C-alpha positions in Angstrom: -4.9 -12.8 39.8 -5.6 -11.6 36.3 -8.4 -13.0 34.4 -9.3 -13.2 30.5 -12.8 -12.7 29.6 -13.9 -14.2 26.3 -17.4 -13.8 24.9 -19.0 -16.5 22.7 -22.5 -16.8 21.4 -23.9 -18.5 24.4 -21.9 -17.6 27.6 -19.0 -15.9 29.2 -16.0 -17.9 29.9 -13.7 -16.7 32.9 -10.3 -18.1 32.7 -7.4 -17.8 35.2 -3.9 -17.1 34.0 -1.9 -20.5 33.7 0.9 -21.2 35.9 2.8 -23.6 33.8 3.2 -24.8 30.2 1.2 -27.8 30.8 -1.5 -25.7 32.5 -1.5 -23.3 29.4 -1.9 -26.2 27.0 -4.7 -27.7 29.1 -6.6 -24.5 29.1 -6.3 -23.8 25.5 -7.5 -27.4 24.6 -10.4 -27.4 27.0 -11.8 -23.8 26.9 -10.7 -22.1 23.8 -11.1 -24.7 21.0 -7.5 -25.3 20.4 -6.2 -28.7 19.3 -2.9 -30.6 19.1 -1.1 -30.8 15.8 -0.5 -34.5 15.6 2.0 -34.7 12.8 3.9 -31.6 12.5 6.8 -33.1 10.6 4.4 -33.8 7.6 3.5 -30.2 7.5 7.0 -28.9 8.1 9.5 -31.5 6.9 12.5 -29.4 8.0 11.4 -29.0 11.6 13.9 -30.4 14.2 13.0 -34.0 15.5 13.2 -32.7 18.9 9.7 -31.2 18.7 6.9 -33.2 20.2 3.2 -33.0 19.0 1.9 -31.9 22.4 3.9 -28.7 22.2 2.3 -27.3 19.0 -1.3 -26.3 19.2 -3.7 -24.4 16.8 -7.4 -23.1 16.9 -7.9 -23.9 13.2 -7.6 -26.5 10.7 -4.0 -25.9 9.5 -3.9 -25.1 5.8 -1.9 -27.4 3.5 0.3 -26.1 0.7 3.0 -23.4 0.1 4.1 -21.4 3.1 5.9 -18.1 2.9 7.7 -15.8 5.4 8.6 -12.1 5.2 11.6 -11.3 7.3 14.0 -8.4 8.0 16.8 -7.2 10.3 15.7 -4.8 13.0 13.5 -2.1 11.7 14.4 1.3 12.5 12.1 4.0 14.0 10.2 6.2 13.5 8.2 3.9 11.3 6.9 6.6 9.2 10.3 7.4 7.9 10.9 3.7 6.8 9.3 4.3 3.3 11.9 2.2 1.4 11.2 -0.8 3.6 7.4 -0.3 3.4 7.7 -0.2 -0.4 9.6 -3.5 -0.4 6.8 -4.9 1.7 4.0 -3.7 -0.5 5.7 -4.9 -3.6 6.4 -8.4 -2.1 2.7 -9.0 -0.7 1.2 -7.8 -4.0 3.1 -10.3 -6.0 2.4 -13.3 -3.7 0.2 -16.0 -5.3 -1.1 -19.3 -4.1 0.7 -19.2 -0.8 -0.1 -18.5 2.9 2.2 -16.0 4.8 3.3 -17.0 8.2 3.6 -14.0 10.5 5.5 -14.8 13.7 4.8 -12.4 16.5 7.6 -10.4 17.9 9.9 -10.6 14.8 11.0 -7.5 12.9 8.1 -5.8 11.3 5.5 -8.3 12.1 2.7 -5.9 12.7 3.4 -4.2 9.3 3.5 -7.6 7.5 0.1 -8.6 9.2 -1.4 -5.2 8.2 -0.1 -5.6 4.5 -1.8 -9.1 4.2 -5.1 -7.5 5.3 -4.6 -4.5 3.0 -3.9 -6.6 0.0 -6.1 -9.6 1.1 -3.5 -12.2 1.4 -4.2 -15.3 3.7 -1.9 -15.4 6.7 -1.3 -17.5 9.8 -0.8 -15.9 13.1 2.2 -17.7 14.8 3.4 -17.4 18.4 6.8 -19.0 19.1 7.8 -19.1 22.7 10.5 -20.9 24.9 8.8 -23.1 27.4 10.1 -20.8 30.3 8.7 -17.6 28.9 6.1 -15.4 30.6 2.9 -17.3 30.0 0.4 -14.5 31.0 1.2 -12.4 27.8 1.0 -15.5 25.6 -2.2 -16.6 27.1 -3.8 -13.1 26.5 -2.6 -13.0 22.9 -4.0 -16.5 22.1 -7.3 -16.1 23.7 -8.0 -12.4 23.0 -11.0 -11.4 21.1 -9.6 -10.4 17.7 -11.8 -8.1 15.6 -12.9 -9.8 12.4 -12.9 -6.6 10.8 -9.2 -6.3 11.4 -8.2 -9.9 10.7 -10.5 -11.0 7.9 -7.6 -13.0 6.1 -6.2 -14.6 9.1 -6.6 -18.3 8.8 -6.0 -19.1 12.5 -3.5 -19.1 15.4 -0.6 -21.3 16.0 1.2 -21.8 19.3 4.7 -23.3 19.3 6.2 -24.0 22.7 9.9 -24.8 22.2 13.0 -25.6 24.1 15.5 -23.1 22.6 18.4 -25.5 22.8 16.5 -28.3 20.8 15.4 -25.9 18.2 18.7 -23.9 17.6 21.5 -26.3 18.4 23.1 -25.3 15.1 22.3 -21.5 15.7 22.4 -21.2 19.5 22.4 -17.4 19.6 19.4 -16.9 17.1 16.0 -16.4 18.7 13.8 -19.3 18.1 11.0 -17.1 16.7 13.3 -16.1 13.8 14.3 -19.7 13.2 10.8 -20.8 12.8 10.3 -18.8 9.7 13.4 -20.5 8.1 12.6 -24.0 9.3 8.9 -24.1 8.1 8.4 -21.8 5.1 9.0 -22.8 1.5 10.2 -19.2 0.6 11.7 -16.6 2.8 11.5 -12.9 1.5 14.1 -10.8 3.0 13.1 -7.2 3.0 16.4 -5.9 4.7 19.4 -7.6 5.9 22.2 -5.9 8.0 24.7 -8.5 6.9 25.9 -9.3 10.4 22.9 -10.3 12.6 20.5 -13.2 13.1 19.0 -12.8 9.6 22.4 -13.2 8.1 23.1 -16.3 10.1 19.8 -17.9 9.0 20.4 -17.0 5.3 23.8 -18.8 5.4 22.0 -21.8 7.0 19.1 -21.8 4.6 20.5 -20.2 1.3 17.9 -22.2 -1.1 14.9 -20.7 0.5 16.0 -17.1 0.3 14.6 -14.3 -2.0 16.2 -10.8 -1.4 13.7 -8.1 -2.2 14.6 -5.0 -4.1 12.7 -2.3 -6.0 14.1 -1.6 -9.5 14.4 2.0 -10.4 12.4 3.3 -13.3 14.6 4.3 -16.2 13.9 6.0 -19.7 13.9 2.5 -21.3 10.9 1.5 -19.1 8.7 4.2 -20.6 5.7 2.6 -22.3 5.1 2.9 -26.1 1.7 4.8 -25.3 3.8 7.6 -23.7 6.4 7.8 -26.5 3.5 8.0 -29.2 1.7 10.7 -27.1 -1.4 8.5 -26.8 -2.2 9.9 -23.2 -4.3 12.4 -21.4 -2.6 14.4 -18.5 -4.1 16.1 -15.3 -1.7 18.6 -13.7 -2.1 19.7 -10.2 -1.5 23.3 -8.9 -1.3 24.9 -5.5 -4.8 25.7 -4.2 -5.0 28.9 -2.2 -8.2 27.8 -0.3 -9.9 24.5 0.7 -9.8 21.2 -1.2 -12.9 20.2 -3.0 -14.1 17.9 -0.2 -13.7 20.5 2.7 -15.4 23.8 3.4 -13.7 27.1 3.4 -14.2 27.5 7.3 -12.7 24.1 8.0 -9.7 25.1 5.9 -9.3 28.4 7.9 -9.4 26.6 11.1 -6.6 24.3 9.9 -4.5 27.4 9.1 -5.0 28.8 12.6 -4.0 25.6 14.1 -0.9 25.4 11.7 -2.2 22.1 10.6 0.2 20.7 7.8 -2.9 19.5 5.9 -3.8 23.1 5.1 -0.7 23.5 3.0 -2.2 22.8 -0.5 1.0 23.0 -2.5 1.1 21.4 -6.0 3.1 18.5 -4.8 0.9 17.9 -1.6 -2.3 17.8 -3.9 -0.6 15.3 -6.1 0.3 13.2 -3.1 -3.4 13.2 -2.0 -4.4 12.0 -5.5 -1.8 9.3 -5.4 -2.6 8.2 -2.0 -6.3 8.2 -2.4 -6.1 6.8 -6.1 -8.8 9.1 -6.9 -9.2 12.5 -8.9 -11.9 14.5 -7.1 -14.2 16.5 -9.3 -14.7 20.4 -9.0 -17.1 22.9 -10.3 -14.7 25.9 -10.0 -14.5 27.8 -13.2 -17.1 25.5 -14.9 -20.1 27.1 -16.2 -23.3 25.5 -15.0 -21.6 24.4 -11.7 -21.1 20.8 -13.2 -18.4 18.9 -11.1 -15.8 17.5 -13.5 -12.1 16.3 -13.7 -10.2 18.0 -16.4 -7.4 16.6 -18.5 -5.3 17.9 -21.4 -4.1 16.1 -24.5 -1.2 18.7 -24.9 2.0 16.3 -24.8 4.2 17.1 -22.0 7.1 18.4 -24.1 4.6 21.3 -25.0 4.1 22.4 -21.6 7.0 24.7 -21.0 5.6 27.1 -23.6 2.2 27.0 -21.8 3.2 27.5 -18.2 1.8 30.7 -17.0 0.7 32.3 -13.7 -2.9 33.3 -13.9 -3.0 36.4 -11.4 -6.7 36.6 -11.5 -7.0 33.1 -10.5 -4.0 33.0 -8.3 -2.7 29.8 -9.8 -0.2 28.2 -12.2 -1.3 26.6 -15.3 0.6 23.5 -16.8 2.7 23.2 -13.7 5.1 20.2 -13.6 3.1 18.1 -11.3 0.5 15.6 -12.3 -0.2 12.3 -13.8 -0.3 11.0 -17.5 -2.7 8.2 -18.2 -2.9 6.0 -21.3 -5.8 7.3 -23.3 -6.9 3.7 -23.9 -7.9 3.5 -20.2 -10.0 6.7 -20.3 -11.6 6.5 -23.8 -15.1 5.4 -22.4 -14.8 7.8 -19.4 -13.9 11.2 -20.7 -15.2 13.5 -23.6 -13.6 16.3 -25.6 -14.4 19.8 -24.5 -16.4 21.8 -26.9 -15.2 25.4 -27.0 -17.5 28.2 -28.1 -19.4 31.3 -27.2 -23.0 32.2 -25.8 -24.6 30.8 -29.0 -22.7 27.6 -28.6 -23.7 27.3 -24.9 -27.5 27.8 -25.6 -27.5 25.3 -28.4 -26.2 22.4 -26.2 -28.3 19.9 -24.6 -28.2 19.3 -20.8 -25.8 16.2 -21.2 -23.4 18.3 -23.4 -23.2 21.4 -21.3 -20.7 19.8 -18.7 -18.2 19.7 -21.6 -18.5 23.4 -22.6 -15.7 25.9 -22.3 -15.7 29.5 -23.5 -13.2 30.3 -26.0 -12.1 33.4 -24.0 -11.5 37.0 -25.2 -8.3 38.0 -23.4 -7.0 34.4 -22.9 -7.4 31.6 -25.6 -8.6 28.7 -23.7 -8.5 26.3 -26.7 -4.7 25.9 -26.3 -5.5 23.6 -23.2 -7.0 21.0 -25.7 -9.2 19.9 -22.7 -11.1 16.8 -22.0 -13.4 16.2 -19.1 -14.8 13.5 -16.9 -18.0 14.0 -15.0 -17.8 13.3 -11.2 -14.8 11.8 -9.3 -12.6 9.4 -11.3 -11.4 6.3 -9.5 -7.8 5.6 -10.4 -7.4 2.3 -8.5 -8.3 0.4 -11.7 -5.6 2.0 -13.7 -2.7 -0.7 -14.2 0.8 0.2 -13.0 2.0 0.2 -16.5 -0.7 2.6 -17.8 0.1 5.7 -15.9 3.1 8.0 -15.0 3.1 10.3 -12.2 5.4 13.3 -12.7 7.0 15.8 -10.3 9.5 18.7 -10.4 12.2 17.7 -8.1 14.0 14.7 -6.7 12.7 15.4 -3.2 9.2 15.5 -4.5 9.8 12.1 -6.3 11.3 10.5 -3.0 8.2 11.9 -1.1 5.6 10.4 -3.3 7.1 7.3 -4.9 6.6 4.9 -1.8 2.8 5.6 -1.8 2.3 5.5 -5.7 0.8 2.6 -7.6 2.5 4.0 -10.7 6.0 5.1 -11.7 7.1 8.6 -10.4 9.6 10.4 -12.7 10.8 13.9 -13.0 9.0 16.2 -15.4 12.2 17.4 -17.2 13.3 13.8 -18.0 10.0 13.2 -19.5 10.0 16.5 -21.5 13.4 15.8 -23.0 12.2 12.5 -24.5 11.4 13.0 -28.1 7.9 11.8 -29.2 8.0 8.7 -31.3 5.2 8.8 -34.0 4.0 5.7 -35.7 4.9 5.1 -39.5 1.6 5.5 -41.4 
């Protein structure tokens, strides 16, 4: 006989696996602080009258107010390839306000919906809907298991619905009751993907007024913000790194190369992906006199980059490569300072606080063409609004790879370069 061990503040409760639905309800009520939902029809007006109060239990005070569900047709695998679906999920979750998300176990993508609620700190309700004749051991373990508070900070509680499938789905006899629950009880249902011929389609036809299909509008030239058109931005370009990243040692990188670790490939697009994913520009002291760690920007407009793109053989790198991020200068004005170009006399005349912004003019190479600005230390990009930055890449494949992970629009470099600058009338 299997047992469930639940630790509480005072003692250890050892509970046997229930043998019947009545036994399950009894144990939940007596040992695990569940209680009966006395008037489910007041909470869920569309719930079929065949339900009885003793068949709906919860371990928390059920929240009142607006309820939402996020549903989908069957989700394909592997999950790491479903970037479009995940993008729709992220967009939907981020836009939700003043609502509680019902997450029904064993529906398509339920684990990802639950994770998204936690990532974006949206309140959610953990719902288990099961027929009265289902396997009780798995249900019991799920409802009484010790959930880590660190993983479920936004969960408002658990809800158990024990239903007779015929009484719940008499109008939709072939649709699983767990899918029906989302549509019967939610005020709004957001559809991430619909095959058009399965259970979700049948429910959509039955509840058309609750449905909100989710799509991601493509960025177009017309979407470009005014700050970009007027050249009021600073840009950070990425380049291939023939060596370790700023936060790893040379030897660690060598070991990654030996293991054929894909994270050892520091191409320009992968460096940009890391920036977008972490939402952070990491400072580096490479080529900076005095060893100061800084993040560099240029004020050269993108349409001027093709003339400046050049391979620096002595540094084994490309300058002004077509990968990077443009940021509205208004978001950076208090965080960056213009570089002071000069010679030895200039350097020795600077104070300690001014020296991180020094750059030699150069003898063989004129570095002043970079029109550089610098930020001291790492730069947190998470506070940069969606409309205040543009990520740019060289190819369609790069855009498709980075876009699902980007907080900001991702566009092709050539499409941005070919847009004429708009200068304000003085």
